[in-house]
N, C-alpha and C positions, 0 to 999 in steps of 0.2 A: 076291563076298565081302561078308559082313555087316560093317558098320561097328561098331566097339566104342565105346560111349559110356562114358567113365570117370567113376566116382562114388567119392567118399571119405567114409566115415562120420566125422563130427566128434567122435564120442564115443570109439570104440576105435581109429580110424585105419585100419580095414580099407579096402583099395583094391578096389573092386568094378567090375562092368561091366554095362551095359545093351545090349540089342540094338536099342532104338528110342528116339528122342528124345521120344516121346509122353508118357513118364512124367516127364520133366524138369519141375520146378516143383511136382510132387505130393509128398505125404508118405508115407513107408513106414517099416517097422521094419527095422533092419539084421539080416540073417540070422546075423551073427556075435555081436553083443552084445545084440540085440533092442531097442535104444533107437530111438525114432522120430526121423526127421530129414527135411528137405526135400531131395529128389533134385536135386543141383546138379552140373553138369559140372566135373570136376576139371582140374588143370593137366596140361600135356602130358607131364611127366616121370613121371606116375603110371602109364603104360602098362606098364612093366616090373614084373613080380612081382604082377600083379593076382590077387586071390583069385578062385577059380572059383565065383562066385555068379551065377546067371542071373536074368533078370527075375522069373520066377515064384517065386523063392525069397525075394523081399522080402515081409515080412509086412504084412498090412493093419494100419492104425493107427487106432484110434478113441479119443477122449478125451471125458470128460463135459462137458456145457455148463457155463458159468460159474454161480456162485451166483446165485439170482434177485434181482432188484432188491428192495431193502428200504426201506420207508418208516420214518420216525422212530418210528411207533407199534410197529413190529416190530423195533426195533433190538436187542433182547435175544436174538432167535432166532439160533441158531448152525448152521452147516452141519455135517452129520455126516460129511462126507468131505472130503478134501483133495486137490486136483488136483496131480499130480506131473508136471512136464514138464522136458525138458532145460534146464539152466541155462547161463548164459553161460560161455564158456571164458575162462580168465585166463592164457593162454600168454604174455602180455606180462610177467608178473611176474618169472619167472626171468631173462629177458634184461635186465629193468630192474635187478634186483639185481646181476647180473654187470656191467652197464654202470656202475652206481654205484661198485662196487668198483674196476673198471678205471680209471674217471675219477680216483678218489682216488689210486690207485697211480701213474698218469701224472703227475698234478700233483706229488705228493710226490717221485716219482723224479726229475722234472726239477729240483726244488728241491735235492734231495740232490746232484745233479750239480754244481750251481753254488754251493752254500752249505755243503756238509759235512753229515755225518749222525751216526748213532748207532752203538752197538756191534752186532755180528752174532750170529745164532743159527743153529743147525743146521736147515735147511729140508727135509731129505730125508725127508719124511713121506709114505711110499707107502701108508699105510693106506687101504683101500677102493678104491684106484685100479686100473685094469685091469693085470694082471701084464705084458701085452705092450704097454703104452702107448708110443706113438712120440713123442708131444708132451707135455711135462711143464712145469708152471709152479709155482714155490713163492714165496710172498710173505710177508714178515714185516710185515703191515699195521700191527700195533701199534707196532713200532719206527719205521716211517715216519711214522705219524700223530702220534706223540708228539715227533717231531723238532722242535726250536725253529723251524727254517725253515718247516715246514708250518704250525705254529700261527701264526707271524707272518704268513704269507700269508693265512690265513683271517680275520685281523683287518683286512685292508685293505678299504676301502669297495667297491672294484671286485668282489672275490670275495664279499663279504658279500651284495651285491646279486644276483650272478649264480649263485652256487653254493649258498649256505646254504638256499635254498628247496628245491632238489633233495635236499639231505642231510636236511632236515626231513621231506620226503615219504617218503624211504627209511626213516627211523626210525619214522614213523607207521605205515607199512605192515608192516614186518617186525619191529618191536619192538626192534631194536638199531640203534645208530649206528656209524659207522666206528671211533669210539674204543673200541667194545666188541669189535671183531674182532681176534683174535690173529694167526691165520695163515689163508691161503687156499692150497690146493693143487689142481691140476687135472691130469688125465691123460686122453689120448684115444688109443684104438687104432683101426686101420683107416684111418689118414691116407693111407698110400701108395695104397690102393685109391681113396680119395676124390679124390686129386689126378689119378690116371691115368684114372679112369672114374667121375665123380661119380654118374651115374644108376645104374649097375650096382652100385656099392658102397654104396648108400644103407642097406642092411640091416646091413652089416658094421661100421659106425661105432659105437664104444662110448666114451662120454665120462662122466666123473664129476668133480664139484667137491666139495671138502670144506672146510667153513668151521668153524673152531674159534674160540670166543668166550670172553670172560671173564665174560659175563653170561648167565644162564640164558635159553635160547630157549623160546618158547611157540608151538607150531604152531596153537593156537586163535587166537592173535593174528594169525598169518600168514594163516590161512584165513578171517578175519573177513569176512563178507559174500559169500564165494565159495561159494555153495550148490551149484555144479556139482562141487565137489571131493568125493571120497569116500575113506574110510579102507579100506585093503586090507591083509590079513594074508598075509605070505609068509615061510615058514621061521621062524615064531615071532616075526617082527617086523612091526609095523604101520607103514605109510607112507601119505602123502597122495598121491592120484592126481589129476592135473589133466588133463582131456580135451584132446586135440590130436592132431597127426600128426607124430611119435608122441606118446602121452601122456607127461607129465612126472611124475617121482616125487620126493617130498621125504621123506627119512628122518631123523628125529631119533634118532640112535643113542644118545646120552645128552644130558643137559640142556645141554651146551655143544658138541655136535658135530652139524652138519647136513650130510647127504650129499644131493646133488641131481644130476639128470641125466635123460635119457630113461628112461622106465619100465623097458625091458628092461635098461638099464645098472644102474639102482638095484637091480633084483631080483638081478642077478649080484653086485653089491657086497654085498648082504645074505647071499648064499650064501657068498661068500669071507670075510666078516667083516673085522675090523680088522687081521688079521695081514698084514703086508707081506712081499712077496717080495724077497729080496736081489738086487740087479742091479749087478754089478761093472762093466758096460759104461757106467754113468753116471758113473764116476770121472773122466772127462775134464773134467767141469765142476765148478766150485767151488760146492757147495751151502751153504756157510757164509756166506751173503750175504743182503742185504736182499731182493734180487730175483734169481731164477735161472730161466732158461728153457733147455730142451734139446729138440732135434728129432732123433730117431734113426729114420729111416724103415726099415721092414723091407726095402724094395726101394730102397736108396740110389741105385743107378745109374739106375733107372727114374724116380726123383723128381728128382734133381739134374741129370740130363741131359734132363729133359722139355723139349720145344720151347719152352714158355712162358718158360723161364729163359734162352733164347738172347738175348744183348744185341742191340739194334737195330744195323743196319749204320751205319758212318760215325762211330762213337765214337772217343775217344782210344785209341791203341794200348795204353797201359798198362792201361786199363780192360778192354779186350777180353782181354788176356793174363791178367789177374787172374781174370776170370770163367771163362775157359777152364780155368785151373789148378784153380779151385774145382770146376767141373763134373766134371773128370776124377778128382779125388782125394777129395772130400767123402764121408764115411760118416755123419757126425753133426755137428751144429752146436750150440754152447751160448753163452749170454750171461749175464753176471752183473754185479752192481754191489756194490761194497764201499765203505764209508766209515769210515775210522779217523781218522788225522791228516790224510789227504788223501782225495779221492774217486777211486776207481778203477773204470773200466769195462773189461770184458774180453770178448773174443770168441774162442771156441775152435773149431777144426775138427779132428775126428778123421779122419785120412787113411787111404786104402786101402793106401798103400805108405810105406816109410821115406823115399822121396824127396819125398813130398808136402809136408811142412813146408818143405823147402828151396825147392821150386818156388813155393809161396805167398809165402815171404819175399822171394825175388828179384822176383816180380811186384809185391808191395806196395811194396817199396823204390823201384821205378821210379815208381809212382804218387805216393809221398810227395814225391819230387823235383819232379814236375810240379806238385803242389799248393803246394809252397813257392814255386816260381817265380811261380805265379799270385797267391799272397798278397802277395808282394813288389810285384808290379805294382799290386794293389788298394790296398795301403797308400799308395802314392805318389799315387793318384788319389782316395782316399776323403776325404769331408769330415770336419771335426773331430769331429762327433758320432758318426761311425762308426769312429773310430780305436780305441776301446776294444774293439769287437767284433773288429776285425782283430787286435789284440794278444792277445785271448783265444784266437782261432783259431790264432795262431802258437804260443802256449804249449801248447795241446793237441797240435798237430802235433809240436812238438819233444819232448813227453813220451812220444810213442808208442814202446812197447817191444815188440819181436817176439821170441818164444821158440819153441824147438823142444824138445819133450819126447817123445822116442821118435817115435811116429807122430802125435803131437798138435802142432798149431800154435796158438799163443796170441798174440793182439795185445791189449795193454793200453794205456790212456791214463789219465793222472792229471791232476788239477787241484787247485791250491793257491790259496787266497784266497777272499775273500767278494765274489762278483759278483752276489749274489741281487738286490740293489736295482736294479742295472743291467739284469738280465735279466727282472725281473718283468713289465714291459709286453709284452715279446716273447713270453714264455711264455703270458701271458694271451691274447694274440692267436692263438697257435697252438692252445691247448687248449680255449678257450671254444667254438669251432664244433663240435668233436667232442663235448663234453659236451652242448651244446644239441641236437645231432643225435640223440644217444642218448635224451634226454628226449622229443624230439618223436616219434621212432619209437615209443617205448613208449606215449605218449599216443595216437598215431594208431591203434595196435593196440588200445588200450583202447576207443576209439570204435567201431572195427569190431566188436569183441566185443559191445559193448552193443547195436549195431544188429542183430547176428545173433540175440541173445537176444530182442529185441523182435519181429523178424520171425517167429521160431519161435512165439512166443506168439500173434501175429496169425494164423498158419496153424492153430494149435490151435483158435482161436475160429472160423476159417473152417470147419473140419471139423465143429464142433458146430452152427453156424448156417447153413452153406452159403453164406456170404458174409463178406467182411471186416467188422469192426465199424464202426459209424458213428463219426464223429469226436467225438460227444458223447452223453452220457446226457441226454435231454431230458424236460421235463414234458409233460403232456397237450396243451398248446397248441403244443408244438414248440420251446419256448425251451430253448437249451442250458444245462445245469446243471454237468456235470462232464465232464472230458476222457476220451477213449478210453484214456488212460494209467491211469485209475482202472478202467475197464471190463475191461481185460485182466489185472488183478492176480491173479485166480485161476489164470491160466495162467503166472504168474511165481512160483508157489508162495508167494503173498502173500494167501491167502484170509482170514487173520485180519485183516489190515489192511483188506481190501475190506469186511469186515463192520462195520468201525467207521464207515464213511461213511453219512451220511443222504442217500440217493440221490434224495430228493424235494426237496432243498435245493441252492442254488447253491454253487459251489466256495468262495466267500468268505463263506458264512454263519458265524455265530459258532462253531458246532460244527465244520464242515468245515475252517475255517481252522486249527484246532488240529492237523490231520493233515498239513499241508503240510510241517512239519519232519520227518516220518517218511518222507520220500521214499526209495524203494528205491535201492540202489546202481546198478542198471542204468540209472537216469535221470540219474545224476551226470555232469556234464560231464567228459570225459576230460582236459581241460586244467587243471581245478581253478581256473578263473579267474572263475566266476560265483557269485552269492550262493546261500546254502543254500536249498534248496527250489525252485530254478529249474532248468529243463532246456533243452537245445538239440535234443532229439530230437522232430521235428515231422512230422506227416503232410502230404503234398502235396495242396493243394486248388486248385480252379479248373476252368474248362471242360474237359471230357473227361478229367479225372484219375480215378484209382480212387475218390477220395472227392468227386466232383462233387456239390455241394449238401449235403455233409456225410454222405451215405449211402455205405456201403461196397458195392463191386460184388462179384459172384461171379466165379469164374475164367472162366466161360463168357462173361462180359461184357467181359473184357479182350481184345479182338480183336487188339490189337497184339502180344500175346504177353507172358507173365509175365517172360521173360528180358529184355524190352526196356522194361519199364515200372517207373518208380520208385515205391516205396510210401512210404518214409520218408527223411528227410534229417537230417544233423547240421549245423544252421545255425550261423551266426556268433554269438559271445557277445552281440552287440548285439540279437539276436532272441530271446534266452532268455525263457521265460515260466514262471510258476508251474506245476509239473507237473500240478496238478489242474485248472487253468484250461482251458476249452474253446477254446483258441486254437492255430492251427497256421500253416503256411507256405502262403500263397496267392500263386502266381506272378504276376509282372507280365509280360504278353505282350511289352512293349517291352524290359524289362531283367529277364529271368527269373532271373538269377543274383544279383540284388540281395538282400542279406541272407544269402547263403551263403558268399561269399568273405571270408577273414580275412587281415589283413596278416601277412606273414611265413610264410604257409602255402602249399604248392603246390596245394592243392585242398581238397575237403571229401568226407566219406564219404556214400554214399547206399545204401540197401537197396532191392533190386528185389523184385518180387512173386514171383519164383521162389525167394527165400530167400538169394540171393547179395548180397554187399556189395562195393562198388567205390569206390576213390578217384577222384572226378571232378576233372579238372584245371581250374584257374581259367581256363585258356586255351581251354576248350571253346567252340565257337561257340554263340550263343544259339539258333540254329535247331536244332542237333543236340540241345541240352538240352531244348528244347520237345518234340522228338520222344520224348524219354525220359520226360517227366512225363505225357504224354497216353496214355490207355489205348485210345482208339478213333480216334486221328487218322489211322491208316493210313500213318504215315511209315516209311520204311526206316531202321532204326537199326543202325549197325555199332559195337558196343562194343569 
């Protein structure tokens, strides 16, 4: 039986197959979208649903050589052609936007719970959402953001230090801040299939987020510097397409309405238009709230009785009884938060039978009695500084109200009083790790995308010159003048910038120094922590590396294999250099990780010669890492 080697096109998301590993690490054109990319083995879950493209269907790819070196005397000559190569993916952006909004909602929602809030609005805005959406979220971001408690929190030194930078980054990138967002709605269909069989249901998931703002949105601002994005026309509407798997679509329906999601979902939303489908089954939840969530699985029994929802053995009997009642009766679940004179949180369960609400009420009452007894014991033993927390917990538990409305069960809890000051440190401790994790994940993805773009440019140079570029543009005596980062500019769609350099002068000559500030975005540090004009994307140099002695090797000379040999690294901020300076990372045989590890990070990104990018753990052994940086060492490397 022939082994199938899975390959995924980074441009159109097509999942393809090879019959031989011999082509891995080489560049070909996708038979579906015709864009060139480096053949790289895909993840295991790509096997299902592979498009039927065989090895011989991959097109040959050839790209022109870079613009010729230009001396100062010929600086006015211009290249008549512009090299066009695939640009870096920016799939981190939409998750970053959503993470930013979610962080704001979590912070403000927690504050509303303990400090009171503002008036409510109708959030049941189903425009553009999938008609059969099983999971829906509606948030009145403007009301929450403008709440006095939210504004007071943002003025505290702690939050100013930890959150304001993230909010500023968000506004700088997308052109609007949280205060400009009016509402956010989200709907996803295909959730039942995803829960029951994630791999098989990959194609059936449809998800749309709709952001309505008080300030005009500008997609040009949103797409600034993202040269891989393209404008696509569908059913009379233009939207931005971001490459990925699947591609992401951004539709500016009008100046204050942004529709975002996987490209197939956005195309379906365009076809549906803003007309919303009436859905009476959503009436079990209160949509006139600051925050409302609802989950209505198409296959409620298959989802709520899924083995993963089975409680672990040995738990308190009231908990087991409540979970079992829920699994047997739940058809849909809703949650909402209201704040008028008091703060009210509600949880609703739409039951399968008229006996369902009674069963849930009885089970929950037993659990309430157990919790009250445990709180009483805690109050007697708790130190003075914890007594306020115990009192708050008792108040919330005593306020719990259980209702039965037909087949619907509703549990509501209310809170009166101002405990915001007392809860601020605790909320900060709970929320800050999640916020920082979201920012770190977005930045890590940005670093990977930058490296992927750089390694594609390196391979385009390889195709033109039959070897990887040297680490520096040198003069006739061999003295390094400018970095390889300048040399590959034509393959980054930066030919005009390349032509501005005096290639017979050093990087810090009076003329060339003026170009440092024009550093392309692809060289920008994904953490945003280093000085303008500096980069952390460095070639690996040293004995037996791809760039030993500053000269790039050919693929034939990488005897350890392109999948096992590191080409570029994302170094620590302390190792940042001016992007035009011919300086890179030369490994230390005794401590080869020196200059790569950063405090607070689990590892660093590295690009391999086959075009793949991997996060290298800080705990990797020096011997294994040395095996990865050498191209001819003969080491056996297990990635």
